[in-house]
C-alpha positions in Angstrom: 59.6 87.8 -111.9 59.0 84.4 -113.6 56.9 86.2 -116.2 59.7 88.7 -116.8 62.2 85.9 -117.4 60.0 84.4 -120.1 60.2 87.4 -122.3 62.2 87.0 -125.5 65.7 88.4 -125.1 68.5 88.9 -127.7 72.2 88.8 -127.0 74.9 89.6 -129.6 78.3 88.0 -129.6 80.7 86.4 -132.0 79.5 83.7 -134.3 82.6 81.4 -134.3 81.1 78.2 -135.8 78.3 78.5 -138.4 74.9 76.9 -138.1 71.7 77.4 -136.2 70.8 75.4 -133.1 67.4 75.5 -131.4 66.8 73.6 -128.2 66.7 73.6 -124.4 69.5 75.3 -122.5 71.8 73.5 -120.2 73.4 76.1 -118.1 76.8 75.2 -116.7 77.3 77.1 -113.5 80.3 79.3 -113.3 83.6 77.5 -112.6 85.0 80.7 -111.1 86.5 80.3 -107.7 86.0 83.0 -105.0 89.5 83.9 -103.8 90.3 86.3 -101.0 93.7 87.8 -100.4 95.4 87.6 -97.0 98.8 88.7 -95.8 101.1 86.0 -94.5 104.1 86.1 -92.2 107.6 85.4 -93.5 107.7 82.1 -91.7 104.5 81.1 -93.6 106.0 81.6 -97.1 107.5 78.1 -97.3 104.1 76.6 -96.3 102.2 78.6 -98.9 104.7 77.5 -101.6 104.3 74.0 -100.5 100.5 74.3 -100.8 101.0 75.7 -104.4 103.2 72.8 -105.3 100.7 70.3 -103.9 98.0 71.9 -106.1 100.3 71.8 -109.1 101.0 68.1 -108.6 97.3 67.4 -108.2 96.6 69.4 -111.4 99.1 67.3 -113.3 97.5 64.1 -112.1 94.1 65.4 -113.1 95.3 66.3 -116.6 97.0 62.9 -117.1 93.6 61.3 -116.2 92.0 63.5 -118.9 94.7 62.4 -121.4 93.9 58.7 -120.7 90.2 59.4 -121.5 91.2 61.4 -124.6 93.3 58.5 -125.9 90.1 56.4 -125.8 88.3 59.1 -127.8 88.4 58.5 -131.5 88.7 61.1 -134.1 90.6 64.4 -134.5 89.0 66.0 -131.5 90.5 63.3 -129.2 93.9 63.8 -130.8 93.7 67.6 -130.4 92.6 67.3 -126.8 95.7 65.2 -126.1 97.8 68.0 -127.7 96.1 70.7 -125.6 96.5 68.7 -122.4 100.2 68.3 -123.2 100.4 72.1 -123.4 98.6 72.4 -120.0 101.1 70.0 -118.5 103.9 72.2 -119.8 102.2 75.2 -118.1 102.2 73.3 -114.8 105.9 73.0 -114.9 108.4 75.9 -114.8 106.1 78.3 -116.6 105.6 82.1 -116.1 102.3 81.4 -114.3 104.0 79.1 -111.8 107.1 81.2 -111.3 105.1 84.4 -111.0 102.8 82.9 -108.4 105.8 81.7 -106.4 107.5 85.1 -106.6 104.3 86.8 -105.4 104.0 84.5 -102.4 107.6 85.4 -101.4 107.8 89.1 -102.4 104.2 90.3 -101.7 103.7 87.9 -98.8 100.3 86.8 -99.8 98.5 83.4 -99.8 98.9 81.0 -102.7 95.4 81.5 -104.1 95.7 85.3 -104.3 99.2 84.9 -105.9 97.8 82.7 -108.6 94.9 85.0 -109.3 97.1 88.0 -109.4 99.5 86.3 -111.8 96.6 85.3 -114.1 95.5 88.9 -114.2 99.0 90.2 -115.0 99.5 87.7 -117.8 96.0 88.5 -119.2 96.8 92.2 -119.2 99.9 91.6 -121.3 98.2 89.2 -123.8 95.1 91.4 -124.3 97.3 94.4 -125.2 98.7 92.4 -128.2 98.0 93.5 -131.7 98.0 89.9 -132.9 94.5 88.6 -132.0 95.5 85.0 -132.6 98.2 85.2 -130.0 96.1 87.3 -127.6 93.4 84.6 -127.6 95.8 82.2 -126.0 95.0 83.7 -122.6 92.0 81.3 -122.5 94.5 78.5 -122.0 96.4 80.3 -119.3 93.1 80.9 -117.4 92.1 77.3 -117.7 95.3 76.1 -116.0 95.2 78.9 -113.5 91.6 78.2 -112.5 92.5 74.5 -112.1 95.1 75.5 -109.6 92.6 77.8 -107.8 90.1 75.0 -107.6 92.7 72.6 -106.1 94.0 75.2 -103.6 90.5 76.0 -102.4 89.2 72.4 -102.7 86.4 73.6 -105.0 85.1 70.6 -106.9 85.1 70.7 -110.7 81.7 71.2 -112.2 81.8 69.0 -115.4 79.2 68.6 -118.0 77.1 65.7 -116.8 73.7 64.2 -117.7 73.2 66.7 -120.5 69.9 65.9 -122.2 70.2 65.0 -125.9 69.7 68.1 -128.1 70.6 70.6 -125.4 72.5 73.8 -126.0 75.4 74.4 -123.6 75.4 77.8 -122.0 78.4 78.9 -119.8 80.2 82.0 -118.7 83.4 80.5 -120.2 84.0 77.4 -122.3 87.5 76.2 -122.2 89.1 74.4 -125.1 89.2 71.2 -123.1 85.5 71.6 -122.4 84.7 72.0 -126.0 86.8 69.2 -127.3 84.8 66.8 -125.1 81.4 67.9 -126.4 79.7 65.3 -128.6 77.9 66.9 -131.6 75.7 63.8 -131.7 74.3 64.8 -128.3 74.8 68.6 -128.0 73.1 70.9 -130.5 75.1 74.0 -129.9 76.9 76.2 -127.4 77.1 79.8 -126.2 79.3 81.5 -123.7 79.8 85.0 -122.4 83.6 84.9 -122.8 85.9 83.8 -125.6 87.1 85.1 -129.0 87.0 84.1 -132.6 90.7 83.2 -132.6 90.9 81.1 -129.5 91.3 77.3 -129.2 87.6 77.1 -128.1 86.4 78.6 -131.3 88.7 76.4 -133.4 87.5 73.3 -131.6 83.8 74.3 -132.2 84.4 74.8 -135.9 86.2 71.5 -136.2 83.3 69.8 -134.4 80.7 71.6 -136.6 78.9 72.8 -133.5 77.0 76.1 -133.9 78.6 78.3 -131.4 78.5 81.9 -130.2 81.1 83.4 -127.9 81.4 86.8 -126.2 77.6 87.1 -125.6 77.8 89.5 -122.6 75.0 89.2 -120.0 73.8 85.8 -121.2 74.2 83.7 -118.0 71.9 85.9 -115.9 69.1 85.7 -118.5 68.8 82.0 -119.1 68.0 79.0 -116.9 68.4 75.3 -117.6 65.4 74.1 -119.7 64.7 77.5 -121.2 64.3 77.4 -125.0 67.3 79.0 -126.7 68.5 79.8 -130.2 72.1 80.0 -131.1 72.9 81.5 -134.5 76.6 80.8 -135.3 76.2 82.7 -138.6 75.3 86.1 -137.2 76.5 85.7 -133.6 73.0 86.1 -132.1 71.6 84.2 -129.1 67.8 84.4 -128.4 66.5 83.3 -125.0 62.9 82.3 -124.6 62.0 83.1 -128.3 58.4 83.5 -129.3 56.8 81.0 -131.6 57.1 83.5 -134.4 60.8 83.9 -133.8 61.3 80.1 -133.6 59.5 79.7 -136.9 61.7 82.4 -138.6 64.9 80.7 -137.4 63.7 77.3 -138.4 63.2 78.7 -142.0 66.6 80.2 -141.9 68.1 76.9 -140.6 66.4 75.0 -143.4 67.7 77.5 -145.9 71.2 77.2 -144.4 71.1 73.4 -144.5 69.9 73.5 -148.1 72.8 75.8 -149.1 75.3 73.6 -147.2 74.1 70.5 -149.1 74.3 72.4 -152.4 77.8 73.6 -151.6 79.0 70.1 -150.5 78.2 68.8 -153.9 80.9 71.2 -155.2 83.5 69.5 -153.0 84.9 67.1 -155.7 84.5 69.6 -158.5 87.3 71.8 -159.7 87.4 75.5 -159.0 87.2 76.5 -162.7 85.7 79.6 -164.4 83.1 79.3 -167.1 85.8 80.1 -169.6 88.0 77.2 -168.4 90.6 78.9 -166.1 91.4 76.8 -163.0 92.0 78.4 -159.6 93.7 76.7 -156.7 91.7 76.9 -153.5 93.7 76.1 -150.4 93.1 76.2 -146.6 94.6 78.2 -143.8 95.3 76.0 -140.8 96.2 77.0 -137.2 95.9 73.7 -135.4 96.0 70.0 -136.4 92.4 69.5 -135.4 91.3 71.5 -138.4 92.5 68.9 -140.8 89.1 67.2 -140.9 87.6 70.5 -142.0 90.3 70.9 -144.7 89.6 67.5 -146.2 85.9 67.9 -145.9 86.0 71.2 -147.8 87.9 69.6 -150.6 90.9 72.0 -150.3 93.6 71.6 -153.0 96.3 72.1 -150.3 97.2 74.1 -147.3 98.2 77.6 -148.3 99.2 78.7 -144.8 100.1 76.5 -141.9 100.9 78.7 -138.9 103.7 77.0 -137.1 103.1 79.1 -133.9 100.9 76.2 -132.5 104.2 74.3 -132.0 105.5 77.0 -129.6 102.3 78.0 -127.8 101.7 77.5 -124.1 105.1 76.3 -123.1 108.1 78.0 -121.6 110.7 76.0 -123.6 111.4 75.7 -127.3 110.1 72.5 -128.9 112.8 70.1 -130.0 113.4 69.2 -133.6 111.8 65.8 -133.1 108.7 67.3 -131.4 108.2 69.7 -134.3 108.7 66.9 -136.9 105.9 64.8 -135.3 103.4 67.6 -135.2 104.2 68.8 -138.7 103.9 65.2 -140.0 100.4 65.0 -138.5 99.3 67.7 -140.9 101.5 67.0 -144.0 100.7 63.2 -144.1 97.0 63.9 -144.2 97.3 66.0 -147.4 99.2 63.3 -149.4 100.4 64.9 -152.6 98.6 68.1 -152.0 101.0 70.9 -151.1 101.4 72.2 -147.5 102.9 75.7 -147.1 104.5 75.9 -143.7 105.1 79.5 -142.5 108.1 79.8 -140.2 107.5 81.2 -136.7 105.8 84.6 -136.7 105.9 86.0 -133.2 107.5 89.1 -131.6 105.9 91.5 -129.1 103.5 88.7 -128.2 106.1 86.8 -126.2 104.4 83.4 -126.2 107.7 81.6 -125.5 109.8 83.1 -122.8 112.9 81.1 -124.0 112.7 82.9 -127.3 113.1 86.3 -125.6 116.0 85.3 -123.5 118.6 88.1 -123.7 116.4 90.4 -125.8 115.2 93.6 -124.1 111.5 94.3 -124.0 111.8 97.4 -126.2 113.2 95.4 -129.1 110.2 93.4 -129.7 107.1 95.0 -131.2 105.1 95.0 -134.4 107.6 97.5 -135.9 110.6 95.8 -134.2 111.7 92.2 -133.9 108.9 90.2 -135.4 108.6 87.3 -137.8 111.7 86.8 -139.9 113.5 89.5 -138.1 113.2 87.7 -134.8 114.1 84.3 -136.4 117.2 85.7 -138.0 118.2 87.2 -134.7 118.3 83.7 -133.3 119.5 81.5 -136.2 119.7 78.3 -134.1 115.9 78.4 -133.6 115.3 78.9 -137.3 117.8 76.2 -138.3 116.0 73.8 -136.0 112.7 74.7 -137.5 114.1 74.3 -141.0 115.5 70.9 -140.1 112.1 69.8 -138.7 110.3 71.0 -141.9 112.7 69.2 -144.2 112.3 66.0 -142.3 108.6 66.3 -142.2 108.6 67.1 -145.9 109.4 63.4 -146.6 105.7 62.7 -145.7 104.3 64.9 -148.5 104.7 68.0 -150.6 105.9 71.1 -148.7 106.7 74.7 -149.4 108.3 77.1 -146.8 107.0 80.6 -146.3 108.9 83.5 -144.6 106.8 86.0 -142.7 107.3 89.8 -142.5 109.9 90.0 -145.2 110.8 93.6 -146.1 114.2 93.2 -147.9 116.1 90.9 -150.2 118.9 90.4 -147.7 116.4 88.7 -145.3 115.5 86.2 -148.0 119.2 85.5 -148.8 120.0 84.9 -145.1 117.1 82.6 -144.6 118.0 80.6 -147.8 121.6 80.2 -146.5 120.3 78.9 -143.2 117.9 76.5 -145.0 120.9 75.1 -147.0 122.9 74.9 -143.8 120.1 72.9 -142.2 119.9 70.6 -145.2 123.6 70.0 -145.0 123.4 69.1 -141.3 120.7 66.6 -142.0 122.6 65.1 -144.9 125.7 64.6 -142.7 123.5 62.9 -140.1 122.3 60.4 -142.8 118.7 61.7 -142.8 116.9 61.7 -146.1 115.6 65.1 -147.2 113.7 66.2 -150.3 115.7 66.8 -153.5 115.4 69.5 -154.6 114.7 71.4 -151.4 111.2 72.7 -150.9 110.4 76.1 -152.5 111.1 79.1 -150.3 108.5 81.8 -150.6 108.0 85.3 -149.3 105.0 86.7 -147.5 104.0 90.1 -148.8 102.4 91.9 -145.8 104.2 95.2 -145.5 104.1 98.0 -148.1 107.8 98.0 -148.5 107.8 94.4 -149.6 105.0 95.1 -152.1 106.9 98.0 -153.5 110.1 95.9 -153.7 108.2 92.9 -155.2 110.3 93.1 -158.5 113.5 92.6 -156.5 112.0 90.0 -154.1 110.7 88.0 -157.0 114.2 87.4 -158.2 115.1 85.7 -154.9 111.8 83.9 -154.1 110.2 80.8 -155.4 106.7 82.1 -154.8 104.7 85.0 -153.2 101.9 84.8 -150.7 100.0 88.1 -149.9 98.9 88.5 -146.2 96.1 90.9 -146.9 95.1 91.5 -143.3 98.5 92.8 -142.2 99.1 94.5 -145.6 95.9 96.5 -145.1 96.8 97.3 -141.5 100.3 98.6 -142.3 99.2 100.4 -145.4 96.3 102.3 -143.8 97.9 102.5 -140.3 94.7 101.0 -138.9 94.3 98.7 -136.0 91.0 96.7 -136.4 91.0 96.1 -132.7 90.6 99.8 -132.0 86.9 100.6 -132.2 87.6 104.2 -133.0 89.3 103.4 -136.4 88.1 99.9 -137.2 85.5 101.2 -139.6 88.4 102.6 -141.7 89.8 99.1 -142.4 89.0 99.0 -146.1 90.2 96.2 -148.5 89.1 98.3 -151.4 91.2 101.3 -150.6 92.9 102.4 -153.9 96.4 102.4 -152.3 96.0 98.9 -151.1 94.8 97.7 -154.5 97.8 99.4 -156.1 100.1 97.3 -153.9 98.2 94.1 -154.8 98.5 94.9 -158.5 102.2 95.7 -158.2 102.9 92.5 -156.4 100.9 90.3 -158.8 102.5 91.9 -161.8 106.0 91.3 -160.3 105.2 87.7 -159.7 103.8 87.2 -163.2 106.8 88.8 -164.8 109.2 86.6 -162.8 106.9 83.6 -163.5 106.6 82.5 -159.9 103.3 81.5 -158.3 101.4 84.1 -156.3 98.7 83.4 -153.6 96.7 85.5 -151.2 95.9 84.1 -147.7 94.2 86.9 -145.8 90.5 87.4 -145.3 90.1 88.9 -148.7 90.8 85.4 -150.2 87.9 83.8 -148.4 85.3 86.5 -149.2 83.4 85.8 -152.5 82.9 89.6 -152.8 86.5 90.0 -153.8 87.1 86.9 -155.8 86.5 88.4 -159.2 88.8 91.3 -158.4 91.6 89.1 -157.2 91.4 86.8 -160.2 91.3 89.9 -162.5 94.6 91.1 -160.9 96.2 87.8 -161.9 96.1 85.9 -158.6 95.3 82.2 -159.2 95.8 80.7 -155.7 93.5 81.6 -152.8 94.0 80.3 -149.3 91.2 80.7 -146.7 89.4 79.3 -143.7 88.2 75.8 -144.8 84.5 76.6 -144.4 84.8 79.4 -147.0 86.2 77.2 -149.8 82.8 76.1 -151.1 81.4 79.6 -151.2 84.4 80.9 -153.1 84.4 77.9 -155.4 80.8 78.5 -156.3 81.6 82.2 -157.1 84.5 81.0 -159.4 82.4 78.5 -161.3 79.7 81.1 -162.1 82.0 83.8 -163.5 83.9 84.4 -166.7 87.6 85.3 -166.2 87.5 87.6 -169.2 84.8 89.6 -167.6 86.7 89.7 -164.3 89.9 90.9 -166.1 88.0 93.7 -167.8 86.3 94.8 -164.6 89.6 94.8 -162.7 91.1 97.1 -165.3 88.2 99.5 -164.9 88.5 99.3 -161.1 92.2 100.0 -161.2 91.5 103.3 -163.0 89.4 104.5 -160.1 90.6 106.8 -157.2 87.5 106.6 -155.0 86.9 103.5 -152.8 83.1 104.0 -152.9 83.2 104.0 -156.7 85.4 100.8 -156.6 82.9 99.1 -154.3 80.0 99.9 -156.6 81.8 98.6 -159.7 82.7 95.4 -158.0 79.3 94.8 -156.4 77.6 95.5 -159.8 79.8 92.9 -161.5 79.0 90.4 -158.8 75.3 91.0 -159.1 75.4 90.1 -162.8 76.7 86.6 -162.1 
């Protein structure tokens, strides 16, 4: 049996933080709590609810102690841990998790542990069915809080990271965001877990810490013991347990090559993104959480092309106040100084991350083709006005643009602009300073109707930003999360390229800036084509900025323009791919 365990084994997962780590494994035993369900009598309901409330109060005390430790922790990861723990405190108040568990105790007449476990499962089922993978990934935070309650109810001690030998690789069934935020990259070489997603807070934390990490590696825990040699490849998503000397040597060569490339790309940080024939391109970053700001500045981003404001509303049952939103926004905007920050207004819908937002709205009204993005915001103007006021106040700390999601008609832009002016008037009457003129108001082009109406939208917008991920999904009617059709998700589909061209041409005619902030922007393969179509602002994951900058500095824009013209005459995506890849190979 021991000999069998020493055989080299490979596990594939999601590479969520780049880099290669080689070292001894430190296996964190499962924090899962064994819960059994038992029926209770009516007279026991009050006692079970009391047990739940005791567990909740204990959980809040535990989280406050963690906050105290986090305040002593310097750097962005300490600040972000405080933010996450605040969200956890909100979830231990009058949240769906707490209310649901209480209702199950009373209605199903089951013990508190079983009620909490059942409610976690019910919430998980809803979240995992969501089309928005970013929102769906928030279930990790629900599980973290729910499992804390289960441990308190069953008096199961927390199994923290302790006495981890220097250079170890953490292996776990599930790494929570709070776990990850407390890892020290100076001591820990990497991490791997069986659960998790690329969009969750755990992945974002790992990227911000620069810790090579693989999540979603099914079957890993049963194959590795503490002390076993392990390799974590955050580039490809592979984990190798008990690698042979030959395999270790191969990964060491790859790691050396990766480090060499990283050092070469870092030298580009202070250099402009300029083509060989002197055309400058603006490379900006997409940001989901404040913790990513260290990555943004390190990558040399010229600004933030997409700040998702959803983080302000996540993991809480109430709507954040104007003052709360101002402080969180300022934490991002002030870091950028004079470099622009594009704040996208709230883009949620069927995901239902904030119960208060859905108050009075029937379930059938909210879906990806129903009340989502700007439609939902316009349906509750008070929420949008509050967000506008917060953005305007925070804009005093830097340079800000405002981006409207899921626009499909000019009337939506007009209504939003009217609400922005109203919000500005309210602040002026309160004696609060706001930018003059008001920040530019832009439109996100992410549905085919918006691209086809780009000429009209350009007359009422200060800038465009193309959300290529959603635009591809809606154009091709393809859900990338569906394994049966995911292979059809094609950024080089002729129909999609026509929409990009139509949008870019409309923006150029109206003389307004146009950016692209989907995954196409961060892939060097598409850089020449996007520039050839007339797009000069690209916004992407911070880690991709050096790669795209290198591609820009080695190409001639004249050549890219000509190749784009040839490509736009094609009707076959295979031919398009060949023409683009041939052009890239010449650089």
